[in-house]
N, C-alpha and C positions, 0 to 999 in steps of 0.2 A: 493518481487520484483514485481513491477507493470508492466503488459504486455497487449498488444493488439495483438491478434494473436501470432505470433512469435516475434514481435517487443517489446523490453523492453522499457517502458516509462522512468523509472529510478529505481535505487536500493537504497532506503533510508538507508539500512544497509551497503552499500558499500562493498559488499562481494568480490569485486575485489581488495581491498586495500592490502591484503598480497602479491599480485603479483606486486605492484607498486614499481618502483625503488627508488622513493623518500624516502621510509622507511629506506633505508640504506645510503642515500646521505646526504650531508651537508645542514641542514635546513636553515641556513642564506641566502643561494641563493634564497630560495623559499619565504622567509618572510622579505626581505630587506625593511627598512623604505624608504618611498618616495612617496608622493602623496596621494590623496584621491581617492576613487573608481571612482568618476565622473570626475577626472582630470588626465592629463598625469603625469607619474612618473618623479622623478628627474633623472639627468644623472647617478648618482651613482646607484640608484635603477634599472635603465634601464640596466646597465651593469650586475648587479647581476641577474636580472630576465632573461636576455638573456642566462646566463649560466644555470639557472634553466630550461629554455625552451629547451636548447640543451639536457639536461638530460631527460626531458619529451618526446622528440622526439624519444628516444630509448626505452621508457617504453612499456611493453606489455599491460598495462591497460590504455593507453592513451585515447582511445575512451570512455570507461566506465567512466573514471575520468572526462573527459570533459562534458559528458552527465549529471553526477550526482552532479557536483560542480558548476554549473552555478550560484547558489545563494550565494556562498562564497564571502564575502566582501573583504578579504585581502589575499595577497600572490599570488603565481603562482599555479594554479590547472589546470590539463588537458592541459598544454602547453599555457595557457592564463593567463596574469596578471589581477589584479582586474579591471584595467581601461578597458581592452578588454572585460572582462565579463560584465562590466557595459554597454558598448556599445551594446553587444549582447542582454542583457536583454531589453534594449530600443527597439532594432530592433524586438525582439520577440513580443512585444506588438503590433507593426504595422503589423507583418506578421501572427499572429495567426489566423486571419480571412481567410487566404488563405490556411490553412492546409487542408489535406484530411478530409472528414467528419468523418470517423472512428477514426482518431486521435483526433479530437476535442471532440467527444463523450467519448472516453476513458479517456482523461485528465479531461473532465468535470465531469465524474462519480467519478473519483478518488478524485478530489478536493472537490466535493460535500460531499463525505463520510468523508473526513478530517474535513470539516467545521461542519458537523453534530456531529462529535465526539468532537468538541470544540477546534480544532487546529486553532491557530490564523493565520491571513494572513502573519504576519512577519515570523512565523515558516514555513509556506508553501513556502514563497519566499526563505528562507534560504535553505530549503531542495531541492527545485525543480527549483528555479530561476524564477518561475511564479509570476509576480506582481499581485496585486489585480485587476488592469484594465484587464489584459489578463485572469486572473483566473475567474473574474466575468463573462466575455464573455463565457468562457468555461463552467462554471456552468450553466449559463442561457441557453446555447445551449443544454446542457444535459437535463435540466428540461423541456424545450420546446419539446425535442424529446420524453421524457416520457409522456408528456401530449397529444402528437399527436398520441400515440399508442392507438389502439382500446381497450376499456375496455374488459378484458377477463371475460367471464361468466363461472362460474364453471359448469362443465358438471357432471350431476348425472348419475352414472352408477349402474345399478342393478346387483348385484353379486348373483349367486345362493348360497343359504345357505344350508349346509348339513341338512338332516332330523335328528331330535333329536332321539336318541336311545330310544327304548321303555323301560320304567322303570318298574320293578316289582311292583305289587300292595303292597306287604308287604315285607319288607326287614327283614331277619332273623338276630339275633345276631350271632356273630361268635361263633363257638363251643369252649368252654374252660372247661376243666375238673373242676368239683367242683363249677362251677359258675351257679347261677340261676338268671334269668332276674329280678325277684322280689327283690332279694337281691341287685342287682345292682341299681334298682330304689330307694330302701330304703337308700342305702349307699350314693348315689348321692345327695339325698335331706337332708341328715343328720338325718334321722329318726331312726337310729339303736342305 
């Protein structure tokens, strides 16, 4: 779960899903055919989606679902059909520059890590609803923030070291009955 302070950016694992009412409702309401994401739905799809939205309105996971499914291309998620989510994604691109600075940096850091890990822009958009235009701005803002930070110089700290214990000049062999040091040396070198 990606967070900034106490605010959850989004939950890519969708841990809220077991609480969602749609798990036990009739799926055709949520995925009725009709229209492309960028265009309004057909009248039939609109009726089906209206029923799905009524179900969503009662769902205890509505806010988390809406937050985490903005990138979904089809169906009703978080009480929004794909046309409504498409409009929100476009609006997001325009509004991202007005977000609070800490939110910009948090999203920028997260997307930056995903990109460095090789995650494609299409996968990022699907997971978070952030298009490359908005995502690029967020990442650029984060990188600029990093570059503006003063370079930290490592501080050398002298730690007191313990004094070494005095070693005896000559260490004696342990006492073993019937054992002679010369025999040990001869046995160890294979000379017996």
